[in-house]
Backbone bond lengths (Angstrom), bond angles and torsions (degrees), N, CA, C in turn:
res aa  C-N    CA-C-N  psi(-1)  N-CA   C-N-CA  omega(-1)  CA-C   N-CA-C  phi
1 M - - - 1.498 - - 1.516 107.07 -
2 R 1.288 117.11 -45.82 1.527 125.03 -178.41 1.601 106.31 -54.82
3 H 1.336 112.58 -44.24 1.521 121.59 -173.99 1.609 107.83 -63.32
4 K 1.322 117.25 -39.69 1.451 122.91 -178.57 1.545 110.80 -70.59
5 W 1.348 113.94 -36.25 1.509 116.73 173.51 1.441 111.59 -66.22
6 L 1.293 122.89 -39.16 1.487 127.90 177.44 1.595 107.32 -60.15
7 I 1.295 114.69 -48.63 1.524 118.42 179.39 1.488 111.23 -58.77
8 L 1.405 117.43 -43.26 1.450 118.86 -178.44 1.535 111.36 -65.73
9 I 1.425 116.78 -44.14 1.435 121.26 -179.49 1.522 112.34 -61.03
10 F 1.358 120.03 -35.93 1.295 128.14 177.45 1.560 116.68 -61.83
11 F 1.438 105.93 -44.40 1.456 117.19 178.07 1.556 111.50 -64.68
12 I 1.311 113.44 -44.75 1.455 114.24 179.75 1.522 111.37 -66.36
13 F 1.271 118.56 -39.59 1.400 123.78 178.38 1.498 108.64 -57.71
14 T 1.335 118.82 -51.25 1.422 122.86 179.20 1.493 114.92 -56.65
15 Q 1.329 116.58 -42.82 1.554 122.43 179.17 1.477 106.96 -61.90
16 L 1.335 119.75 -41.73 1.582 121.60 -173.60 1.471 103.53 -67.17
17 V 1.265 124.16 -48.11 1.505 127.18 179.30 1.443 111.48 -55.72
18 A 1.365 116.48 -42.80 1.609 122.45 -174.94 1.590 103.08 -68.45
19 Q 1.289 119.31 -38.15 1.477 120.79 -178.30 1.453 109.50 -67.36
20 D 1.382 121.17 -39.19 1.423 123.31 175.83 1.538 111.20 -64.05
21 V 1.242 117.94 -42.54 1.546 121.20 -174.65 1.579 104.27 -66.27
22 D 1.373 116.06 -45.87 1.457 115.58 179.27 1.452 114.05 -59.31
23 K 1.328 116.27 -34.88 1.583 122.35 179.52 1.556 105.53 -64.39
24 Y 1.285 117.68 -43.74 1.482 121.84 -176.92 1.464 110.80 -71.69
25 L 1.217 119.98 -34.74 1.559 124.84 174.73 1.595 106.43 -64.24
26 S 1.263 119.06 -39.82 1.412 120.48 177.05 1.523 113.44 -65.31
27 L 1.348 114.30 -39.34 1.424 120.26 172.82 1.598 113.49 -59.28
28 I 1.297 113.34 -42.40 1.487 116.62 178.38 1.521 111.05 -65.56
29 R 1.249 118.37 -37.91 1.474 123.12 -178.07 1.526 109.34 -68.59
30 A 1.399 114.86 -29.30 1.471 122.07 175.19 1.508 116.87 -81.29
31 G 1.397 111.99 -0.15 1.374 115.53 179.68 1.592 116.51 85.86
32 R 1.262 114.99 9.56 1.457 121.07 -169.68 1.536 104.03 -98.33
33 I 1.383 118.50 50.56 1.439 116.88 -170.54 1.515 113.00 -70.67
34 G 1.299 119.26 -28.44 1.546 123.58 -179.79 1.404 107.26 -56.94
35 E 1.310 124.66 -45.57 1.497 132.53 -176.29 1.569 107.40 -57.06
36 V 1.316 115.12 -46.57 1.448 121.20 -175.01 1.607 104.87 -73.72
37 R 1.202 121.43 -42.11 1.475 126.77 -179.20 1.513 107.25 -58.78
38 N 1.331 119.44 -42.56 1.457 123.57 -177.44 1.547 110.69 -71.41
39 T 1.322 116.42 -29.71 1.453 119.03 -176.03 1.484 114.22 -88.46
40 L 1.361 117.14 -13.89 1.385 126.04 -168.50 1.569 114.80 -67.37
41 P 1.341 117.75 -40.68 1.427 116.95 175.12 1.476 113.23 -61.84
42 G 1.294 120.88 -35.85 1.456 122.04 -179.58 1.600 107.82 -65.97
43 L 1.284 115.32 -42.80 1.465 115.96 -176.26 1.556 110.04 -71.86
44 L 1.329 117.17 -35.38 1.514 113.07 170.01 1.474 117.08 -59.10
45 S 1.346 112.76 -39.66 1.451 120.19 179.88 1.535 112.75 -60.47
46 K 1.312 112.70 -41.56 1.490 118.08 -178.83 1.484 111.71 -81.37
47 F 1.292 120.94 -42.20 1.479 127.03 -177.70 1.433 114.15 -125.99
48 P 1.311 119.45 69.78 1.443 124.05 -173.75 1.493 113.75 -68.06
49 N 1.388 118.84 -22.78 1.458 123.79 -175.21 1.479 111.58 -114.15
50 D 1.271 118.56 18.88 1.522 118.69 -179.20 1.428 105.64 -92.38
51 P 1.352 118.40 132.44 1.530 124.81 -172.39 1.495 108.94 -68.60
52 G 1.375 119.82 -30.94 1.473 120.30 179.92 1.595 109.57 -70.63
53 V 1.201 116.25 -40.11 1.523 120.04 174.33 1.488 113.25 -65.77
54 L 1.339 118.28 -40.46 1.454 125.02 179.50 1.601 104.81 -64.67
55 F 1.278 116.09 -43.29 1.512 117.01 177.75 1.456 112.66 -61.49
56 L 1.397 118.69 -39.31 1.453 120.73 173.86 1.473 113.59 -59.06
57 K 1.435 115.05 -44.04 1.427 122.65 179.57 1.597 109.86 -58.68
58 A 1.347 115.15 -41.86 1.485 115.50 -178.74 1.535 109.36 -67.88
59 L 1.323 117.44 -38.08 1.476 121.36 -177.22 1.530 109.58 -61.86
60 M 1.434 116.43 -37.02 1.371 125.79 -178.31 1.527 118.63 -79.08
61 T 1.397 112.16 -10.31 1.463 120.27 -178.66 1.505 109.89 -78.36
62 V 1.355 117.89 128.65 1.473 123.93 -173.61 1.539 106.13 -81.57
63 D 1.209 118.10 -42.29 1.501 121.93 -175.35 1.549 107.43 -69.46
64 G 1.365 118.02 119.63 1.462 122.44 -177.30 1.487 112.85 -62.01
65 E 1.367 119.01 -46.43 1.448 122.07 -177.78 1.511 112.51 -60.91
66 S 1.317 117.91 -43.54 1.492 122.78 173.22 1.483 114.50 -59.36
67 A 1.362 114.73 -44.63 1.428 117.96 177.34 1.462 114.14 -59.09
68 I 1.340 116.44 -40.19 1.511 121.20 -175.23 1.613 106.60 -68.37
69 Q 1.277 113.26 -40.59 1.450 113.85 177.00 1.505 113.94 -60.99
70 Q 1.317 116.59 -35.81 1.508 122.16 177.92 1.663 107.20 -69.48
71 Y 1.195 116.06 -42.58 1.475 119.19 -179.65 1.563 110.23 -60.41
72 R 1.312 111.43 -44.48 1.598 118.92 -178.85 1.564 105.42 -62.51
73 S 1.315 117.33 -48.89 1.440 120.52 -179.88 1.427 114.36 -56.76
74 L 1.332 116.32 -43.27 1.483 119.81 -179.78 1.576 110.76 -64.67
75 T 1.304 119.73 -49.32 1.497 123.06 179.47 1.503 108.82 -60.62
76 K 1.348 122.44 -34.43 1.420 125.35 -176.37 1.656 110.29 -77.01
77 K 1.286 115.35 -39.45 1.406 121.22 -178.34 1.509 117.23 -87.56
78 F 1.423 115.01 -25.83 1.449 120.64 180.00 1.501 108.96 -133.61
79 P 1.342 120.05 66.09 1.388 122.68 -175.94 1.546 113.69 -67.01
80 D 1.328 115.71 -19.83 1.537 118.04 179.30 1.484 112.13 -101.24
81 S 1.375 116.37 8.93 1.462 119.75 -178.51 1.538 108.44 -71.16
82 P 1.387 117.88 144.50 1.465 120.00 172.48 1.513 113.28 -56.01
83 Y 1.343 118.42 -13.46 1.517 120.52 -174.27 1.508 107.81 -106.94
84 A 1.313 119.71 2.01 1.452 115.61 178.11 1.491 118.12 -68.14
85 D 1.341 116.76 -34.34 1.388 121.92 176.74 1.577 110.38 -67.15
86 D 1.408 117.17 -37.19 1.403 121.74 178.11 1.508 109.21 -63.76
87 A 1.399 115.87 -46.13 1.378 116.27 179.62 1.574 116.08 -62.56
88 A 1.359 110.81 -40.10 1.560 116.33 177.37 1.555 109.34 -61.72
89 M 1.325 115.95 -42.31 1.392 116.41 -179.52 1.503 116.02 -66.52
90 K 1.367 115.99 -40.41 1.519 121.58 172.51 1.482 113.33 -56.71
91 E 1.391 118.54 -36.58 1.410 122.34 179.65 1.517 111.43 -68.88
92 G 1.442 111.80 -36.93 1.477 114.82 -177.69 1.583 111.06 -72.88
93 E 1.344 114.43 -39.26 1.418 116.66 179.18 1.627 109.83 -67.06
94 Y 1.270 117.89 -35.68 1.499 119.58 176.11 1.537 113.37 -59.05
95 L 1.396 114.64 -48.11 1.429 122.01 -178.25 1.566 111.41 -64.33
96 Y 1.355 114.28 -35.98 1.452 119.04 176.14 1.579 110.41 -67.81
97 A 1.262 116.25 -49.79 1.436 119.76 177.82 1.474 111.24 -54.54
98 R 1.364 118.35 -36.70 1.530 120.90 178.50 1.515 113.27 -72.75
99 G 1.307 116.22 -12.59 1.463 116.41 -179.41 1.471 108.72 86.54
100 L 1.375 120.81 16.24 1.475 123.14 175.90 1.538 108.48 -94.84
101 Y 1.373 110.11 69.54 1.417 117.00 -170.77 1.576 119.86 -62.18
102 S 1.413 112.00 -34.87 1.486 116.65 176.17 1.499 110.03 -58.88
103 Q 1.403 116.31 -53.06 1.432 122.22 -177.64 1.584 110.56 -63.11
104 A 1.373 111.07 -37.85 1.487 117.32 -177.48 1.532 109.35 -59.95
105 S 1.428 114.06 -47.50 1.472 113.32 -173.78 1.568 115.02 -62.51
106 V 1.335 114.54 -34.40 1.438 120.27 176.35 1.498 108.78 -66.02
107 Q 1.319 120.53 -49.14 1.426 122.43 -171.52 1.577 106.88 -67.28
108 L 1.283 119.90 -45.66 1.463 124.96 -178.15 1.543 109.38 -61.25
109 R 1.343 115.84 -42.00 1.457 119.37 177.31 1.498 114.52 -58.42
110 S 1.353 114.05 -29.29 1.479 117.69 178.57 1.443 114.95 -63.14
111 V 1.320 118.93 -30.48 1.447 122.55 -176.40 1.543 112.38 -60.20
112 P 1.357 115.83 -57.26 1.533 113.12 177.67 1.450 113.83 -69.03
113 M 1.321 118.32 -21.54 1.490 122.19 178.16 1.478 115.43 -74.17
114 N 1.403 118.46 -43.15 1.406 127.71 -175.56 1.491 117.91 -102.40
115 Y 1.315 117.95 -11.96 1.483 116.09 -172.71 1.587 104.73 -140.37
116 P 1.404 114.71 83.15 1.416 120.72 -173.70 1.515 112.12 -66.47
117 N 1.347 119.29 -24.22 1.480 127.77 -175.74 1.418 114.88 -92.27
118 S 1.436 115.56 1.28 1.458 119.06 -174.93 1.564 112.29 -71.43
119 E 1.362 108.63 150.58 1.465 117.45 179.97 1.628 108.77 -85.18
120 H 1.366 112.57 -5.89 1.445 117.57 -172.17 1.599 113.94 -97.87
121 I 1.275 118.49 7.58 1.445 126.62 -171.74 1.475 108.68 -54.94
122 Q 1.310 122.87 -55.52 1.492 126.51 -173.93 1.557 106.90 -62.23
123 R 1.356 116.11 -50.52 1.440 115.10 -173.92 1.568 112.44 -66.65
124 A 1.370 114.64 -37.52 1.483 122.11 174.05 1.490 109.94 -53.55
125 V 1.296 117.26 -48.53 1.493 121.30 -176.94 1.563 108.00 -66.99
126 D 1.271 117.03 -42.67 1.505 121.01 -177.82 1.528 109.79 -58.32
127 L 1.304 116.17 -43.04 1.470 121.04 -177.81 1.532 110.72 -75.65
128 M 1.360 112.95 -34.38 1.537 114.78 176.83 1.489 110.37 -62.86
129 V 1.369 115.52 -41.92 1.545 116.45 -175.83 1.536 109.30 -69.10
130 K 1.388 116.94 -36.16 1.452 117.55 173.87 1.475 116.24 -65.24
131 S 1.406 115.38 -36.41 1.516 119.91 176.14 1.511 107.68 -61.36
132 Y 1.361 118.24 -49.69 1.384 119.88 -178.28 1.464 113.29 -61.17
133 D 1.386 118.16 -36.44 1.380 121.75 175.17 1.444 113.56 -63.72
134 A 1.316 120.51 -40.13 1.449 128.20 176.35 1.511 113.81 -58.25
135 T 1.380 118.40 -31.78 1.464 123.22 179.01 1.461 113.65 -103.97
136 G 1.378 116.64 10.87 1.500 118.28 179.70 1.389 116.52 73.86
137 E 1.326 121.11 10.70 1.468 122.15 -175.63 1.559 110.44 -98.88
138 V 1.336 115.77 54.45 1.448 121.31 178.08 1.487 112.17 -55.36
139 D 1.304 119.63 -38.90 1.430 128.05 -178.29 1.602 108.50 -58.53
140 S 1.204 116.42 -30.62 1.524 116.97 179.67 1.477 107.25 -74.61
141 S 1.332 124.44 -36.40 1.393 127.86 172.91 1.499 110.39 -61.35
142 R 1.313 119.55 -41.16 1.459 125.26 -178.65 1.642 109.39 -66.08
143 H 1.280 107.04 -31.99 1.469 114.58 176.25 1.509 117.77 -67.15
144 Y 1.356 111.81 -53.32 1.388 119.72 -174.03 1.594 116.71 -82.00
145 L 1.258 117.01 -31.18 1.403 120.95 -177.98 1.523 112.68 -56.45
146 P 1.368 122.01 -46.55 1.516 117.37 177.72 1.515 115.68 -66.72
147 I 1.396 111.52 -29.36 1.466 116.67 173.38 1.440 112.69 -60.48
148 F 1.384 120.10 -53.30 1.465 126.38 179.39 1.484 112.17 -62.66
149 K 1.344 116.92 -40.07 1.452 121.84 179.95 1.558 108.50 -59.76
150 Q 1.212 117.65 -43.90 1.476 125.07 -176.85 1.601 108.38 -66.79
151 K 1.263 112.22 -30.98 1.528 115.27 -177.09 1.478 110.96 -88.41
152 Y 1.402 116.86 -27.51 1.465 121.61 -174.86 1.552 102.36 -127.52
153 S 1.292 121.39 100.32 1.528 122.02 -175.07 1.506 109.80 -68.78
154 D 1.367 115.89 -28.06 1.468 114.21 -173.44 1.633 108.22 -87.26
155 L 1.222 115.18 -1.02 1.503 114.28 177.57 1.536 112.81 -64.44
156 D 1.309 116.49 134.78 1.472 120.19 -179.06 1.518 106.68 -101.23
157 I 1.350 117.05 113.21 1.405 123.02 -177.91 1.579 107.99 -114.83
158 S 1.356 119.81 -4.23 1.382 123.14 -176.36 1.610 108.23 -70.02
159 R 1.299 114.17 -21.15 1.502 116.04 -178.42 1.519 111.93 -67.66
160 Y 1.143 120.20 -14.48 1.517 123.07 -170.76 1.436 113.08 -89.27
161 G 1.257 119.94 -23.29 1.432 126.56 176.10 1.553 109.42 67.89
162 I 1.411 120.74 32.61 1.302 126.33 -177.17 1.574 109.60 -113.85
163 T 1.338 114.65 128.20 1.455 119.88 -173.82 1.487 103.36 -83.92
164 A 1.432 114.78 165.85 1.481 121.11 179.58 1.531 111.22 -60.07
165 M 1.319 114.31 157.23 1.452 120.92 -175.83 1.629 103.83 -72.43
166 K 1.324 111.34 134.69 1.439 120.62 177.05 1.574 108.76 -101.45
167 K 1.304 116.44 158.12 1.474 121.88 175.80 1.480 110.82 -59.45
168 V 1.192 118.52 123.64 1.552 126.50 179.54 1.536 111.60 -110.75
169 V 1.243 113.87 128.05 1.456 119.67 171.40 1.431 108.51 -92.13
170 K 1.321 120.17 122.70 1.462 124.19 -174.41 1.496 107.53 -82.53
171 T 1.341 113.10 125.36 1.468 120.05 175.27 1.507 107.45 -125.97
172 Q 1.358 114.32 -99.72 1.476 116.94 -176.53 1.513 109.42 -85.45
173 P 1.343 117.15 155.86 1.463 116.93 173.09 1.508 114.77 -55.35
174 K 1.467 116.48 147.13 1.372 119.41 -175.60 1.486 111.64 -75.31
175 V 1.328 114.88 142.31 1.457 122.92 178.41 1.499 105.43 -95.28
176 L 1.342 124.55 137.71 1.349 129.06 -172.27 1.587 112.71 -87.84
177 I 1.280 116.34 -13.39 1.466 121.38 -174.15 1.538 110.24 -76.78
178 K 1.341 120.76 123.94 1.372 123.69 178.33 1.481 113.89 -91.62
179 E 1.393 113.12 159.19 1.410 118.43 -179.62 1.489 106.18 -84.29
180 P 1.257 117.61 137.26 1.570 118.63 -174.36 1.439 116.96 -69.05
181 G 1.383 122.39 -14.46 1.439 125.62 176.86 1.448 112.53 59.73
182 G 1.403 120.30 -124.97 1.431 124.00 -179.06 1.486 116.10 -89.14
183 R 1.362 118.10 14.41 1.439 122.14 -170.28 1.598 102.37 -73.43
184 P 1.472 117.29 146.57 1.371 121.35 174.46 1.547 112.06 -62.39
185 I 1.292 113.64 142.33 1.466 122.71 -175.58 1.538 111.57 -73.81
186 A 1.418 117.32 122.01 1.378 119.19 177.79 1.635 109.63 -71.80
187 G 1.321 114.84 138.71 1.447 116.35 -179.35 1.489 112.72 -144.41
188 S 1.340 118.58 -118.59 1.537 121.61 -178.62 1.484 111.42 -122.75
189 G 1.337 113.82 15.78 1.494 114.34 179.31 1.551 115.66 -67.65
190 P 1.329 119.30 170.38 1.383 124.32 -179.40 1.519 122.41 -80.99
191 W 1.333 113.78 -5.53 1.411 118.95 -174.78 1.578 113.42 -96.80
192 V 1.361 118.51 133.96 1.409 122.82 177.91 1.468 109.45 -128.95
193 V 1.420 116.20 160.16 1.427 123.22 174.25 1.442 110.54 -113.46
194 Q 1.302 119.90 110.46 1.433 124.43 -179.56 1.599 109.27 -87.75
195 V 1.330 110.45 120.28 1.555 114.95 -176.03 1.564 113.65 -113.96
196 G 1.287 116.97 5.41 1.467 120.45 176.69 1.409 115.32 -177.00
197 A 1.336 117.05 153.03 1.446 129.96 173.81 1.437 113.85 -138.08
198 F 1.365 121.96 109.13 1.472 121.97 -164.14 1.637 106.77 -123.20
199 K 1.285 111.71 148.34 1.417 119.35 174.16 1.551 106.88 -78.44
200 K 1.280 116.10 -41.42 1.536 120.11 -178.80 1.572 110.43 -89.29
201 Y 1.319 111.43 129.58 1.464 118.08 -179.24 1.548 107.60 -63.99
202 S 1.320 120.34 -35.77 1.543 119.45 -174.40 1.490 108.34 -67.32
203 N 1.358 123.17 -34.60 1.400 123.40 175.47 1.485 112.52 -63.21
204 A 1.291 119.34 -46.07 1.454 125.31 -179.88 1.567 106.88 -61.95
205 R 1.300 118.25 -48.52 1.454 120.55 -178.67 1.478 113.04 -61.13
206 R 1.322 116.70 -38.49 1.527 118.14 176.91 1.448 112.94 -62.13
207 L 1.275 117.80 -45.64 1.503 121.84 175.08 1.520 109.26 -57.51
208 K 1.235 116.86 -53.20 1.498 120.79 -179.26 1.536 110.47 -50.84
209 M 1.326 115.32 -49.77 1.474 119.76 -177.45 1.497 109.23 -64.58
210 N 1.331 123.25 -39.71 1.425 122.80 -176.44 1.596 111.55 -67.94
211 L 1.344 114.43 -34.16 1.420 117.34 178.35 1.477 113.78 -79.68
212 N 1.360 118.42 -30.22 1.405 123.86 173.79 1.627 106.85 -63.10
213 Q 1.294 116.23 -42.10 1.433 118.67 -178.83 1.539 114.18 -66.27
214 N 1.453 114.16 -22.29 1.420 117.23 175.38 1.483 113.62 -95.07
215 G 1.353 120.32 14.73 1.388 123.75 164.83 1.506 113.05 94.93
216 Y 1.386 116.16 16.48 1.403 118.92 176.28 1.548 115.18 -98.23
217 K 1.311 118.88 147.88 1.468 118.49 177.69 1.473 105.23 -91.24
218 V 1.373 116.29 124.37 1.458 118.04 -168.41 1.614 107.44 -134.90
219 T 1.318 114.13 148.35 1.429 121.21 176.54 1.490 105.61 -124.32
220 M 1.381 115.35 155.68 1.470 121.43 171.35 1.567 103.90 -131.89
221 D 1.299 111.69 128.07 1.466 121.54 -177.29 1.475 112.28 -127.82
222 E 1.298 118.06 146.23 1.434 125.55 174.10 1.442 115.25 -93.21
223 I 1.343 120.80 124.98 1.489 125.66 -175.94 1.495 107.84 -129.23
224 M 1.272 113.76 165.10 1.558 121.30 172.66 1.576 105.94 -115.34
225 A 1.247 113.34 124.86 1.600 119.49 -179.51 1.555 105.62 -138.37
226 N 1.311 115.41 122.45 1.460 120.31 179.68 1.529 113.50 56.52
227 R 1.260 116.40 37.56 1.383 123.62 -175.76 1.543 116.07 65.02
228 Q 1.217 115.93 23.50 1.491 123.46 179.76 1.494 106.90 -121.43
229 R 1.321 111.10 143.46 1.557 117.35 174.64 1.518 108.57 -90.48
230 L 1.335 114.71 120.21 1.505 118.36 178.34 1.570 105.63 -118.71
231 Y 1.275 112.11 155.69 1.443 126.75 173.32 1.527 106.50 -110.13
232 V 1.393 116.56 112.72 1.467 122.71 -177.09 1.461 106.12 -100.56
233 V 1.394 117.37 142.00 1.448 126.99 175.52 1.508 108.11 -112.12
234 R 1.358 117.50 123.43 1.412 122.43 -172.97 1.624 105.55 -128.67
235 V 1.310 110.84 139.94 1.574 117.40 171.38 1.550 102.17 -100.09
236 V 1.393 117.34 126.14 1.436 122.52 -168.58 1.499 107.87 -132.65
237 R 1.352 116.67 173.12 1.450 130.78 -33.61 1.454 105.98 -112.62
238 Y 1.366 121.48 156.21 1.418 125.91 -169.04 1.479 111.94 -134.84
239 V 1.345 114.98 141.63 1.521 118.75 -171.81 1.551 110.19 -67.97
240 S 1.275 117.10 -35.23 1.556 120.54 -178.46 1.495 112.19 -128.46
241 R 1.363 111.53 155.91 1.510 115.59 174.03 1.468 114.81 -57.21
242 E 1.443 115.71 -38.48 1.439 121.78 178.74 1.567 109.80 -57.81
243 D 1.260 119.60 -45.97 1.478 120.86 177.32 1.541 111.90 -60.41
244 A 1.272 117.02 -47.47 1.411 123.18 178.25 1.528 113.48 -56.90
245 N 1.328 111.53 -44.54 1.482 116.11 -176.32 1.543 108.62 -70.07
246 Q 1.345 120.04 -36.37 1.408 125.89 176.92 1.460 109.62 -55.49
247 V 1.416 117.62 -45.36 1.427 124.19 -178.16 1.608 108.44 -66.88
248 G 1.329 116.30 -38.36 1.405 123.80 -179.35 1.444 108.52 -61.29
249 I 1.355 119.85 -48.43 1.449 124.66 177.04 1.502 113.00 -61.27
250 E 1.345 119.32 -35.11 1.382 119.68 179.61 1.529 110.69 -70.16
251 L 1.418 118.55 -35.91 1.381 123.64 177.53 1.585 111.92 -69.52
252 K 1.275 116.86 -35.05 1.408 120.40 172.24 1.477 115.41 -62.50
253 N 1.360 117.18 -44.89 1.413 121.33 -179.85 1.556 111.26 -73.69
254 K 1.213 121.75 -35.05 1.447 124.18 -179.46 1.482 116.67 -75.32
255 F 1.433 114.04 -47.47 1.391 122.72 -170.52 1.518 115.50 -117.55
256 G 1.291 116.82 -0.69 1.488 119.27 -173.89 1.438 119.27 64.02
257 L 1.339 115.06 28.99 1.405 123.95 -178.01 1.556 111.94 -90.11
258 D 1.323 117.08 130.26 1.462 121.22 172.36 1.499 105.62 -80.95
259 F 1.315 114.42 147.30 1.585 118.09 -174.46 1.580 109.18 -142.78
260 R 1.311 110.86 159.76 1.469 124.29 173.81 1.562 107.24 -134.11
261 V 1.352 111.65 131.20 1.405 115.85 175.58 1.553 107.75 -94.88
262 L 1.405 113.35 124.92 1.478 119.80 179.48 1.500 111.34 -124.25
263 K 1.367 109.95 156.47 1.417 117.89 176.19 1.510 109.32 -102.74
264 K 1.367 114.03 107.77 1.425 120.64 -175.26 1.536 112.98 -125.89
265 P 1.340 116.22 76.73 1.468 119.17 -174.24 1.577 110.54 -56.84
266 G 1.294 118.29 151.76 1.561 120.30 175.59 1.426 106.56 114.67
267 N 1.335 114.24 176.47 1.472 119.97 178.58 1.550 111.13 -91.17
């Protein structure tokens, strides 16, 4: 009898904590982050091992690398937690935003594979396809999209314009460089497409290499802005603003990159 009472108390306790976490998540979505940040130390003191509270802590962590380690720890220690899929998705979004497309595709793929009840299925698949596109692995998208569509009937895969996977005979290793197709030809014009400005050299270099591998002519320049040293990544050079803008739209659609078209005469 005592054992049953302990189980009941534990269940009620867990439900109350979950309600509190959901309330604080609502506050975050409403932009009331300060209130959550002020309450978090008390929650951690009372519930140091609750996955919901640990997820809130990761959300409130400013340092990206530290937050990712917390998300990974949560999914590993509490794989059945209602917040495990949220943590897995956050990690995938972070890797994608950093330009770590190979790691991002694997992480994002894990969401529809491991969390069938997640609300993040569509977005995870969207970013997975973009990650594969960024690394030239379109065949991987062709392989996984029908699998996920069969598992999730409401999943919209028509937006990608990718046909079903055909039988492939393996011969030579796959080359990641894509054919430019109808893309305007880069030459010696004055127009460039700026796709990133980074404080860290390594992040700018990673994006430059990814775009180079996908057939774009890319430069990386060091500039000073607001007394900060930045490394800017630009796809170069086009005869007209219209050509440059067309390439920017292509980059936005394929890789989710925001862009600015700039006139930068010279070599």
